C-alpha positions as CSV (number, residue, x, y, z in Angstrom):
1,M,8.4,45.8,64.2
2,K,5.9,46.4,61.5
3,L,3.5,49.3,60.7
4,K,-0.2,48.6,60.5
5,D,-0.5,50.4,57.1
6,K,1.8,50.5,54.1
7,I,2.9,54.1,53.8
8,D,6.0,56.1,53.0
9,I,6.8,58.0,56.1
10,T,9.8,59.6,57.8
11,V,9.6,60.2,61.5
12,R,11.7,61.7,64.3
13,G,12.0,60.4,67.9
14,E,14.0,60.4,71.1
15,V,16.0,57.3,72.1
16,F,16.0,56.6,75.9
17,I,16.7,53.9,78.5
18,A,13.9,53.0,80.9
19,K,14.5,53.4,84.7
20,D,14.5,49.7,85.5
21,D,16.8,48.9,82.6
22,F,19.2,51.7,83.6
23,E,19.5,50.6,87.2
24,K,20.1,47.0,86.0
25,M,22.7,48.1,83.5
26,N,24.5,50.2,86.2
27,Q,24.4,47.3,88.6
28,E,26.1,45.0,86.0
29,R,28.7,47.8,85.4
30,E,29.4,48.0,89.1
31,E,29.9,44.3,89.4
32,N,32.3,44.4,86.4
33,E,34.2,47.4,88.0
34,E,33.2,49.7,85.2
35,E,32.4,53.4,85.7
36,L,28.7,53.9,86.4
37,F,26.6,56.0,84.1
38,A,25.6,59.3,85.8
39,N,22.1,59.3,84.2
40,S,20.1,57.5,81.6
41,R,20.2,60.4,79.1
42,N,24.0,60.4,78.9
43,A,24.0,56.6,78.7
44,A,21.5,56.5,75.8
45,A,23.4,59.3,73.9
46,G,26.8,57.6,74.5
47,S,25.3,54.2,73.3
48,L,24.2,55.7,70.0
49,R,27.7,57.3,69.5
50,Q,29.5,54.0,69.9
51,L,31.6,53.1,66.9
52,D,31.2,49.4,67.7
53,S,27.5,48.6,66.9
54,K,27.8,45.4,69.0
55,I,28.2,47.5,72.1
56,T,25.1,49.6,71.1
57,E,23.2,46.4,70.5
58,K,23.8,45.3,74.1
59,R,22.4,48.5,75.6
60,P,18.7,48.5,76.5
61,L,17.7,51.3,74.2
62,D,14.1,52.2,73.4
63,I,12.5,55.1,71.4
64,Y,9.5,57.4,71.5
65,I,8.5,58.8,68.1
66,F,7.4,62.4,68.5
67,N,7.1,63.9,65.0
68,V,6.2,63.2,61.4
69,Q,8.9,64.7,59.3
70,K,7.5,63.7,55.9
71,I,4.5,61.6,54.7
72,E,3.1,60.7,51.3
73,G,-0.6,61.1,50.6
74,K,-1.7,62.4,54.0
75,E,-1.9,65.8,55.7
76,F,-2.3,66.9,59.3
77,N,-3.6,70.0,60.9
78,S,-2.3,69.5,64.4
79,H,0.6,67.9,66.2
80,Y,-1.8,66.0,68.5
81,E,-3.4,64.5,65.4
82,E,0.0,63.4,64.3
83,L,0.8,61.7,67.6
84,E,-2.6,59.8,67.6
85,Y,-1.9,58.6,64.0
86,L,1.7,57.5,64.8
87,S,0.3,55.5,67.8
88,Q,-2.4,53.9,65.6
89,L,0.3,52.9,63.0
90,G,2.2,51.0,65.6
91,F,5.0,53.4,66.6
92,N,6.0,53.7,70.2
93,V,4.7,57.1,71.2
94,N,5.1,58.8,74.6
95,P,1.9,58.1,76.6
96,V,2.2,61.3,78.5
97,R,0.5,63.9,76.3
98,I,-2.0,66.4,77.6
99,Y,-4.1,68.7,75.3
100,C,-4.5,72.2,76.8
101,K,-6.6,75.1,75.7
102,T,-5.6,77.8,78.3
103,M,-2.6,78.9,80.2
104,K,-4.2,77.7,83.4
105,E,-4.6,74.2,81.9
106,I,-0.9,74.3,80.9
107,E,0.1,75.1,84.5
108,Q,-2.1,72.3,85.8
109,A,-0.6,69.9,83.2
110,I,3.0,70.8,84.2
111,E,2.1,70.3,87.9
112,K,0.4,67.0,87.3
113,I,3.4,65.6,85.2
114,G,5.7,66.8,88.0
115,E,3.6,64.9,90.6
116,D,3.4,61.8,88.5
117,R,6.9,61.6,87.2
118,E,8.3,59.1,89.7
119,N,5.6,56.7,88.6
120,L,6.7,56.9,84.9
121,T,8.8,54.0,83.6
122,F,11.3,56.5,82.0
123,G,13.1,59.4,83.6
124,I,12.3,63.1,82.8
125,D,13.7,66.4,84.1
126,G,11.0,68.6,82.6
127,A,7.9,69.0,80.5
128,V,7.7,70.6,77.0
129,V,4.8,72.9,76.0
130,K,4.2,73.0,72.2
131,V,1.9,74.9,69.9
132,D,-0.5,72.3,68.5
133,D,-1.6,74.0,65.2
134,L,0.9,73.2,62.5
135,K,0.1,76.4,60.5
136,F,0.8,78.5,63.5
137,R,4.1,76.7,63.9
138,E,5.1,77.7,60.3
139,I,4.3,81.4,61.1
140,L,6.3,81.3,64.3
141,G,9.3,79.5,62.7
142,T,12.6,78.6,64.3
143,T,15.9,80.2,65.3
144,A,19.2,78.6,64.2
145,K,19.0,76.2,67.2
146,T,15.5,76.1,68.7
147,P,11.8,76.3,67.6
148,R,9.8,79.4,68.6
149,W,6.7,77.3,69.0
150,A,7.9,75.3,72.0
151,V,9.3,75.9,75.4
152,A,10.7,73.5,78.1
153,Y,9.9,73.7,81.8
154,K,12.5,72.1,84.1
155,Y,11.7,70.6,87.4
156,P,14.2,71.3,90.3
157,P,15.9,68.3,91.9
158,E,14.4,67.4,95.2
159,K,16.7,67.2,98.3
160,K,15.8,65.7,101.6
161,E,17.6,65.3,105.0
162,T,18.0,62.0,106.8
163,K,20.2,60.1,109.2
164,L,23.2,57.9,108.2
165,K,22.4,55.0,110.6
166,E,25.2,52.6,109.6
167,I,27.8,51.8,106.9
168,I,28.0,48.2,105.7
169,C,30.3,46.7,103.1
170,Q,29.3,44.6,100.2
171,V,31.7,42.4,98.1
172,G,31.2,42.4,94.3
173,R,31.9,39.6,91.9
174,T,35.5,40.8,91.3
175,G,36.2,41.2,95.0
176,V,35.9,44.9,95.3
177,I,34.6,45.9,98.7
178,T,32.0,48.7,98.4
179,P,30.8,50.7,101.4
180,M,27.0,51.2,101.5
181,A,25.1,53.8,103.5
182,V,22.1,52.5,105.6
183,L,19.8,55.5,106.0
184,E,16.6,56.3,107.9
185,P,14.1,55.8,105.1
186,V,13.2,59.1,103.4
187,K,11.0,59.8,100.3
188,V,12.9,61.6,97.6
189,A,11.4,62.5,94.2
190,G,8.6,60.0,94.7
191,S,10.5,56.9,95.9
192,T,11.7,55.8,99.4
193,I,15.4,55.7,99.8
194,S,16.9,53.6,102.6
195,K,20.4,52.9,101.4
196,T,22.9,54.2,98.8
197,T,26.4,53.5,97.6
198,L,29.3,55.4,99.1
199,H,31.6,54.2,96.3
200,N,34.9,53.9,98.1
201,E,37.1,55.0,101.0
202,D,38.1,58.3,99.3
203,F,34.4,59.3,98.9
204,I,33.8,58.9,102.6
205,K,36.9,60.9,103.5
206,E,36.1,63.6,101.0
207,K,32.5,64.1,102.4
208,E,33.9,63.7,105.9
209,L,31.1,61.2,106.6
210,K,30.5,59.8,110.1
211,I,28.0,57.2,111.2
212,G,25.1,59.1,112.9
213,D,25.5,62.1,110.7
214,T,22.5,64.1,109.3
215,V,23.0,64.0,105.5
216,V,21.3,65.5,102.4
217,I,20.1,63.1,99.8
218,Q,19.1,63.7,96.2
219,K,18.8,61.5,93.1
220,A,21.6,62.0,90.6
221,G,20.0,62.4,87.2
222,D,16.7,61.9,89.0
223,V,17.6,58.1,89.2
224,I,20.5,57.3,91.4
225,P,20.3,58.3,95.1
226,E,23.4,59.9,96.4
227,I,24.6,61.8,99.5
228,V,25.4,65.4,98.4
229,E,26.1,67.1,101.8
230,V,26.8,66.4,105.5
231,K,25.1,68.8,108.0
232,K,28.0,69.2,110.3
233,D,26.1,71.8,112.4
234,K,23.7,69.1,113.5
235,R,26.4,66.9,115.0
236,T,26.0,65.9,118.6
237,G,29.5,64.5,119.3
238,K,28.2,60.9,119.3
239,E,29.0,60.3,115.6
240,I,31.4,57.5,114.9
241,E,34.3,57.5,112.5
242,F,34.2,54.7,109.9
243,E,37.2,52.6,108.8
244,M,37.2,50.2,105.8
245,P,37.6,46.6,106.8
246,K,41.1,45.0,106.8
247,V,39.6,41.6,106.0
248,C,36.8,40.5,103.6
249,P,33.4,40.6,105.4
250,V,32.3,37.5,103.4
251,C,35.2,35.1,103.7
252,G,37.7,36.7,106.1
253,A,40.6,36.8,103.7
254,Q,42.9,39.8,103.7
255,A,41.5,43.0,102.1
256,V,44.0,45.2,100.3
257,R,44.2,48.6,98.6
258,E,46.9,48.9,96.1
259,E,48.8,52.1,95.5
260,G,47.1,54.3,92.9
261,E,43.7,52.6,93.2
262,A,40.6,53.7,95.0
263,A,39.1,50.2,95.5
264,I,39.8,47.8,98.3
265,R,39.7,44.1,97.3
266,C,39.2,40.7,98.8
267,T,42.3,38.5,98.1
268,G,40.6,35.2,98.8
269,I,40.3,32.9,95.8
270,E,37.6,30.8,97.5
271,C,35.5,33.8,98.5
272,P,31.8,32.9,97.8
273,A,31.1,36.5,96.6
274,K,33.8,36.1,93.9
275,L,33.2,32.4,93.0
276,F,31.2,32.9,89.8
277,R,33.8,35.3,88.3
278,N,36.7,33.2,89.4
279,L,35.2,30.1,87.9
280,V,34.6,31.9,84.6
281,H,38.2,33.0,84.4
282,F,39.6,29.6,85.5
283,V,37.9,27.7,82.7
284,S,38.5,30.4,80.0
285,R,40.4,29.8,76.8
286,E,43.5,31.6,78.0
287,A,43.5,29.7,81.3
288,M,42.5,26.0,81.7
289,N,40.5,26.1,78.4
290,I,37.6,23.8,79.4
291,D,35.5,23.8,76.4
292,G,31.7,23.7,77.0
293,L,31.9,25.1,80.6
294,G,30.4,28.6,79.7
295,E,28.8,31.1,82.0
296,N,25.3,29.7,81.8
297,I,26.5,26.1,82.7
298,I,28.6,27.5,85.6
299,Q,25.6,29.4,87.0
300,Q,23.4,26.2,86.7
301,L,26.1,24.2,88.6
302,L,26.2,26.8,91.3
303,D,22.4,27.1,91.6
304,K,22.1,23.3,91.9
305,G,24.9,23.1,94.5
306,L,27.0,20.8,92.3
307,I,30.1,23.0,92.8
308,E,31.0,25.2,95.7
309,N,34.6,26.0,94.8
310,I,36.9,25.9,91.8
311,A,38.4,22.4,92.6
312,D,34.9,20.9,92.5
313,I,35.0,21.1,88.7
314,Y,37.3,18.0,88.9
315,T,34.8,16.0,91.0
316,L,31.8,16.5,88.7
317,Q,30.1,13.3,87.6
318,L,28.7,12.5,84.2
319,E,25.1,12.3,85.6
320,D,25.5,15.7,87.4
321,I,26.3,17.5,84.1
322,A,23.7,15.5,82.1
323,S,21.0,16.7,84.4
324,L,21.5,20.3,83.3
325,K,20.2,19.7,79.8
326,K,17.4,17.7,78.2
327,N,19.0,14.6,76.6
328,G,22.3,15.9,77.9
329,Q,24.4,12.7,77.8
330,K,26.5,13.7,74.8
331,F,27.0,17.2,76.1
332,A,28.0,15.8,79.5
333,Q,30.5,13.3,78.0
334,N,32.1,16.0,75.9
335,L,32.4,18.3,78.9
336,V,33.9,15.5,81.1
337,D,36.4,14.8,78.4
338,S,37.3,18.5,78.3
339,I,37.7,18.6,82.1
340,N,39.9,15.5,82.1
341,Q,42.0,16.9,79.2
342,S,42.5,20.2,81.2
343,K,44.2,18.2,84.0
344,E,47.2,17.6,81.6
345,N,47.7,21.4,80.9
346,D,51.1,22.9,81.3
347,L,51.8,24.7,84.5
348,Y,51.6,28.2,83.0
349,R,47.9,27.6,82.2
350,L,47.2,26.8,85.8
351,I,49.1,29.9,87.0
352,T,47.0,32.0,84.6
353,A,43.8,30.3,85.7
354,L,44.4,31.2,89.4
355,G,43.8,34.8,88.5
356,I,46.7,36.3,90.5
357,R,46.4,40.1,90.3
358,H,48.7,41.6,87.6
359,V,49.7,38.1,86.4
360,G,48.6,37.4,82.9
361,N,49.4,34.7,80.4
362,K,52.9,36.1,79.5
363,A,54.0,36.4,83.1
364,S,52.6,33.0,83.9
365,K,54.9,31.5,81.2
366,L,57.9,33.3,82.7
367,L,57.0,31.9,86.2
368,A,56.4,28.4,85.0
369,R,59.8,28.4,83.1
370,K,61.6,29.7,86.1
371,Y,60.1,27.7,89.0
372,K,59.2,24.4,87.2
373,N,56.4,23.5,89.6
374,I,53.7,25.2,91.7
375,D,55.4,24.3,95.0
376,N,58.5,26.2,94.1
377,L,56.5,29.2,93.0
378,M,54.5,29.2,96.3
379,K,57.8,29.3,98.2
380,A,59.4,32.0,96.0
381,E,60.8,35.0,97.7
382,F,60.2,38.6,96.9
383,E,63.8,39.4,95.9
384,D,64.0,36.4,93.5
385,L,60.6,37.2,91.9
386,S,61.2,40.9,91.4
387,Q,64.4,40.3,89.5
388,I,62.6,38.3,86.8
389,N,62.3,40.2,83.5
390,D,58.8,41.8,83.2
391,I,57.8,40.9,86.7
392,G,59.0,43.8,88.9
393,P,58.2,44.6,92.6
394,I,54.4,45.3,92.2
395,V,53.7,41.9,90.5
396,A,56.1,40.2,92.9
397,S,54.2,41.5,95.9
398,S,50.9,40.4,94.4
399,I,52.3,36.8,93.9
400,I,53.7,36.7,97.5
401,E,50.4,38.0,98.9
402,F,48.3,35.5,96.8
403,F,50.2,32.4,97.8
404,S,50.4,33.4,101.5
405,Q,46.5,33.1,101.7
406,E,45.1,30.0,103.4
407,Q,42.4,29.9,100.8
408,T,45.0,29.7,98.0
409,Q,46.9,26.9,99.7
410,D,43.7,25.0,100.3
411,L,42.7,25.3,96.6
412,I,46.1,24.1,95.4
413,R,45.8,21.0,97.7
414,K,42.4,20.3,96.3
415,L,43.5,20.7,92.7
416,K,46.4,18.3,93.2
417,A,44.0,15.8,94.8
418,G,41.8,16.2,91.7
419,G,44.6,15.2,89.4
420,V,45.5,18.6,88.0
421,N,49.1,18.8,86.7
422,T,51.2,21.3,88.6
423,E,54.5,20.7,86.8
424,A,56.0,22.7,83.9
425,K,56.4,20.5,80.8
426,E,59.8,20.4,79.1
427,E,60.1,22.7,76.2
428,E,60.8,21.0,72.9
429,N,63.4,22.3,70.4
430,I,64.9,25.1,72.4
431,D,65.5,27.8,69.8
432,N,66.2,31.4,70.9
433,R,66.5,33.0,67.5
434,F,64.3,36.0,68.8
435,E,66.2,36.3,72.1
436,G,66.3,40.0,73.1
437,K,63.8,41.0,70.3
438,T,60.6,42.8,71.0
439,F,57.6,42.5,68.6
440,V,54.4,44.5,68.4
441,L,51.4,43.0,66.7
442,T,48.8,45.1,64.8
443,G,46.0,44.4,62.4
444,T,44.4,41.1,61.5
445,L,46.6,38.1,60.5
446,E,45.4,35.6,58.0
447,N,47.0,32.4,59.4
448,Y,47.3,33.2,63.2
449,T,45.3,34.7,66.0
450,R,47.2,37.3,68.0
451,G,47.7,34.8,70.8
452,E,49.1,32.1,68.4
453,A,51.6,34.6,66.9
454,S,52.6,35.8,70.4
455,N,53.2,32.2,71.5
456,L,55.4,31.5,68.5
457,I,57.5,34.6,69.2
458,E,57.9,33.6,72.9
459,K,58.7,30.1,71.9
460,F,61.7,31.4,70.0
461,G,62.9,33.5,72.9
462,G,61.3,36.9,71.9
463,K,58.7,38.9,73.7
464,T,55.7,41.0,72.6
465,S,54.5,44.4,73.6
466,S,51.3,46.4,73.2
467,T,53.0,49.7,72.4
468,V,55.4,50.8,69.7
469,S,58.6,52.7,70.9
470,K,62.2,53.2,69.8
471,K,63.0,49.9,71.7
472,T,60.6,47.9,69.4
473,D,62.5,45.7,67.0
474,Y,59.7,44.5,64.7
475,V,56.1,45.4,64.0
476,L,54.1,42.4,62.6
477,A,51.4,44.1,60.5
478,G,48.3,42.4,59.3
479,E,45.2,43.6,57.4
480,E,43.7,47.0,58.6
481,A,46.7,47.8,60.7
482,G,46.2,51.2,62.4
483,S,48.0,53.8,64.4
484,K,50.7,51.4,65.6
485,L,51.8,50.9,62.0
486,T,51.9,54.6,61.4
487,K,54.0,55.2,64.6
488,A,56.4,52.3,63.6
489,Q,56.9,54.0,60.2
490,S,57.6,57.4,61.8
491,L,60.2,55.8,64.2
492,G,61.9,53.7,61.5
493,V,61.0,50.4,63.1
494,T,61.2,47.3,60.9
495,I,57.7,46.3,59.7
496,L,57.1,42.7,58.8
497,T,54.3,41.3,56.6
498,E,52.8,37.9,57.6
499,A,54.8,36.2,54.8
500,E,58.1,37.7,56.1
501,F,57.2,36.6,59.6
502,Q,56.5,33.0,58.4
503,E,59.9,33.0,56.6
504,M,61.6,34.0,59.9
505,I,60.1,31.1,61.8
506,R,60.4,28.5,59.1
């Protein structure tokens, strides 16, 4: 942005997030299973405090400039005059500013802002009354924390009663099944509310909610509608207990809640609600590593109906892909080559790509090494799986559950038909020089990514961990190594430079 005049000026303002942007951001966080922001003010403040500026950059922050702190060659007599000048210069200035001459006008202005606040594009919880004359401000002065020339009026949150007509369940992109309250429409704080999230099974039990209950609604942070109370004294006896579904309401696959978690998840790998997220993971670098098949291309393929499940990737035609871009022949050929190349991947990549809960790249390699092909893994028994180092009973249960699903078996059949390799490749030069040794990686290495270094360690029979303990044998420390290096030093763990590591694997 550029000012309309060349002038040396220092200004102060308040950063905020607009209502629509806030709701969109929370919707994305819910889909990604991230904790929702309670209100836009906390979200804006937290965004500014982020140490990683890339995170701040992604947040939909805006700012209203409300004060001239310092200016060269110009003087003002009043605050209102300042605001008008700031607006003329090109600064974003709050459009809600009412000039008042009497206490009556102040009361009327507060009342009007209160009536109009739901129509504003940004959230407010009050109105500020300020002395306009800048000389009077100097006379009044400030305390250690607050100015004596301004006072804030806070609006009370509005609460309304309505009926809980029904509870329906929605399935997010990650498979989390979220209960939603369907309400008799009621106007709260200026907008009509007809449904709101009930978060999870625990929330429903905690509030003792039943279908047919009279409930009290308010907007959390004046933005998010929520049920704050159940009016049990208004029950008629016809209210119905609600139970979370045992199967996914979208695809019919088993729905499970794991110990220690609040969320209930769909386990179906071909569930339409999860398809986009499953595709993104399947083609990712750690999984099948299909270069060129990014989120944007995946979404276009879905929108055009060119793919309806994961296995459809391997039936894509050159002309289908070329149609996604103007003059897209070269792009299409490169992507087809990448898809064909992925068919030859080792088994562990396919296991990673399937997205079995709790099974990452490291566990996939252990499973591929043990079972040699996908058919053996699909028939593996719990006792056998749980005895594998670093697998354990929770992961074993997850694997058994995953491969017992009809959707999983259907996908494996389709992938085989598409020519995808389901066999482990023989390891070359078996060398277990790091057998029984645990490495922790920290800092930035010059010649390897973390993944490449981990692969080398595992190739030689070792394993990597994310935490330093007395059981750690080596800490491989690169540039800007942090707390892990400090802890290793305090525990007397052997610390390797990159050069020393290279000498060990030579």
